[in-house]
Structure formats: structure tokens, C-alpha cells
C-alpha positions, 0 to 999 in steps of 0.5 A: 458530442462536440467537446465542452470545456470545464467551466464553472457554468458547465459544472453548475449546470450539471451539479444543480441538475443532480441535485434536482434528482436527475439522474447523472447521464441526463445532468451531463447530456444536459450540459452538453457533456459526453459520459467519458468526459464527465467520468474522466472530469471526475478523475482529474478533478478531485474538487468535482467529484466531491461536488457531484457526491455531495450534490447526491447526498443533498438530493438523498437527504431531501427525498428521505425528508419528503419519504418521512412526510409521506410516511404519515400518511402511508406507512409504506414510505417508512416501510420502504425506507426501512428495507433500504436502510436496516439490514434487519428489515431487508427482504431475506434471499434465503427465500429464493435458495429454499424455493430452488431446492425445493424445485430441485428436489421435486424434479429429481422426485419425479424423475426417479419415479417414471420412464427415461422417455416420460422425464424426457416429455416432462423437461421438454414440457417444462422447456416449453413453459419457460420459453428455452431451448432445452431443458434445466441442466442441459435439456431432456437427453442430459436428464434421462435417469 
């Protein structure tokens, strides 16, 4: 991208686009500014950095207002906002851990009850289903009991 000068017009183009909800990388591109130049400007011009942060904040505030208005007609808008703004309403990551432990325990129980060659077949079948080159934990040979 050609070198673009740090001018009030260029800065205004970027800030206006960000405030309208255009992603930063697109806003920068619209102004003809390269990404590395934009990030250098953020470092070199603290006031510009503050203006970008404020433009993002204004857009986020506008989105929240629109989300609240949408929530009057559709409860999912409020649910979405709660999940993202309140720790108490976020989806628990513990569920994944419990499922992974349950699957691991099931595999171990199967491995302990079948022959090594049968276990190798199970591991290879699992790898095929998952599109892996080898089964869990290093493939059939590494897991044979």
C-alpha cells in the first residue's frame, strides 16, 4: 500500500468508519493505510489511540442500545448480552472437561476389556471417523494394552 500521511482527513475517515461498526482492518484499508502503519500510529500518537478506543466504545454502546431495543421483541437478545457481560450467565467450560474425562474413562474401560488387536481396531476406527492419521494418544500401537 502506498505511504499515506497522518492527516486529520485520514484520521477522520478511520474514526468515522470504526464508529459506524466497520472492523478496524477494513476502516484502515478504506483510508488507504496499511495495517503496520495504523498500529505504528497508535503507538506514536497517544491521542489517536484514545480516539480509536473512544470510537470503538461509542459503537459498542450503540450496539448495546440496539440490542436492548431488540430484546423487547426477542428474549434472545437479552440472553446474548447477559452471557457476554456477566460472569454468572456465561456458559460453563467445566462441561467440556467432564465430557472429555467421561470419554477418556470409557476408552480406558473398553481397552481393559478387549484384546490388544481389537483395541487397535477400535482406535483405528476412531481415527478414521475423526479424520486423524492415528488414534488418540499416539495411535493404536501406543495404546494397546
